[in-house]
N, C-alpha and C positions, 0 to 999 in steps of 0.2 A: 503493497499500499503506499503511497506517496505520505508524504506529511499536510498533517489534519491543520484547514485554514477557518475564519468562520465563516459558518453557510449562511447563505441571503434569507433574511426574517420570513418572505416568504415562503420557502418552502413545506412549512409546517400546514397552510391551507391545502394541500395538497392531500394529508391526509386525514377524513373525514370526522375520527374520532379525535384527531388534534385540535381539531380544529373548533370544535366543538367545547374547549376545556375552558374555563376561567380565565381573568386573564391574566394574573399573577401566576398559576401554574406555568401556562404559555410563554409566560417572559421570562421565567426558571429556565425551559427547555431552549427557549434561543438563547440564551445568554452561555449554556453551558455543550450544548448542541456545537460540531464539527464539522467542516464538510470531509471528506476522504475522494480522494478520486482512485480507481482499480483498472490497468488496464487490460484488455482481452487477454482470457485462456491463465488470470492469475488467480493463486489460490487463496479463495478470501480467509477459508477457516478448515481445519481438518480434525480426524482422528485425536483423542490426547491435548488438544490445545483447548484452554479455555476461555471462553469469549471477554474482554475488557469495554465491550461497548454493548449496545441495542443499537442494532443499525435500519436505519429507513432509506430504501433505494427510491431515490428520485430521477437516474438516468439509466437507463440499461438493463439487462437484463440478468440473473443469477442462476443457474442452474447447481441443485442442492442432490446429492448423488449419493448410494452406497456402494462400498465396493469390498467384494470378499477377501479373504485369501490366497483364494487362487486367480484376484484380480478382474474378476467379474462385477460388473456395475449395472446397478440400475438406476437410471430415475425414478427421485419419491417426488419431488416438483420443481417447478420454478417462482421465479419473486421477479416480479415484475414492477414498474416504478409503481409507483405508488403504496406498496407495499411492505409490509416488514418480514424479518425471517421469524417462523414459528417455532425452527431447531432453535435458535439461540437467545427465543424467549422463556426455552423449557429450559437452556440448562444457565439461565442467569438465575431462573428460579429455584431451580432447584442444587447450585453449585456443582455441576456437572459437566465432566470433560465433555464436546461431540464426540460424535461418533459418526459420523458424517462429512464429508466432504462440499465445500461450496464453491465454484467456481465462474466465473466472471466470463459470462457468452457473448459480451459485449464489453466497450470500452465501460465502466458503471461510475455515476455517483453516489453518493451516499453520505446520510446527515447521521453523525454517529454521536450517540450519547453514551456517558460513561456508567459504565455497571453503577457506580455510589449514586449517583442520581436516580439511574433508573429503580432501584431498590428504595432510594427514600419517596420517591412517586411513586410507585404500589401502596407504601405503608400510608401513606397520609393521603390521597385524592381517588376516591371514588371513582370519579370518570377516568382517569388514568387505566386505573385497573381495568376497568368495563373496555378498555379500546384492547386491552392487552388480550384481555379474556375471551372478547370475541373474537381478534382475528388467528387468535390461538382454537380456537373448538371448530371455526371454521377450516383451517388446515389439518385440521383430527380428522374430519370429518373427507376431506380430498383425501389424505394419505388410506381411509379406508377404501377410499373407490379405489386406488391401485393397486390394493390389493386383492377387491376384488377381481380387480380384470386378470389381473398376473396368476390366479388362480384358477380362475373358472372360463372367462371369454377367450375367443377364438383368436387364432392370431391375425388372419385374416380383416377381422371388424375388427382388433385394437389397433393394426393398422395404416387400415382404413382412414382412423376417427385420428388416427396421428397425422397420417397428408395433409389430412387436411387443415386440423391445429395449426403445424405448421406453415403452411400455406399461408392461411388467411384470405385476404380478398385475391390473392395473387394467382400465379399457376406454375412459378420456377420456386424448387427449394433446391438453393445448394447443402448438402448432406449428403452424409455416405451412408451406405450400408450399416457400419459401424455403429455408427450416430443412432440410425432407428432402433438399432438392435440395445442398444442403450439403454434409450426412451423405452422404451417394449418390455425390459428384462428379460430377453430373450436370446439364442444362439444369431451372429450376424449371419451364419449359412441358412438359416429360415428362413430369414426374415429377404435374406435373396432369390433364394425360391422365391417363394411368395411374391416379390417383386416382378419377379420371370413371368409371374402366372396374370399379374393386371396387364405387364407388358404385351402380351397376351394375345389378352382379353382386349387392350386397346385402348385402355385406363388411363394408361402413365408409357412416359417414352424416357428410358434411361440413357445417362451418361453417363461419363467418369465425373463422380463426386457429384453429381444433379439428379435430379426429379424435374420432370414438365407434367402435369396434370395436363391430361387430353379430355377425359370424359371425366367430371365432373362430377357430374349427378350419379353415376353407376355409384361410383366412391359413397355417397354421400347415402343412395341407395342400403348397401352394404353396410354401413357404420349406422344405419338406424336412422338418418337425421332428415 
């Protein structure tokens, strides 16, 4: 991470729960928070490390993933601008080290609130506690959905969902089969076989390191959207 610098005061309004805090609490947060810039590809946190700050993502995307002893990776969730990291929240509340890693998928800017300030606000401010636990409960629900998908849903359905999510409104994805496999929690070979089948059906066009969606409606139908 780069050195911390004062964060612009308007950052707090990008988080609905923080924007509703009373003026005194907001002023305290703004006085204590600092701006952190992280380059694409950097590891923001990892197993065995203890969080020093509560991070509020202002720009960019962070992927939070679990890596097994054998080196297999599985995506737990992504943190987008306007969100905080539930794993960091859990570790701060429990005084535990991280059990997963967070990697900057893009250049990232975040507001960092020191642990001591986080602890004091959780203890003193009902509104801040509400913000923290609301975000926490939503992400826990998301994690249960990940477990359900990995355990019970067909790979082709999950792959169609993943392609649509990553593509957004566009049709071109700069993504490898290995990256898709990590997102789905499966092997690269499984993804490659399924992508070849999608291409055979005329749904996608494959190239090295990229995928173009050709038939979005077919993917949507398979994904149940």
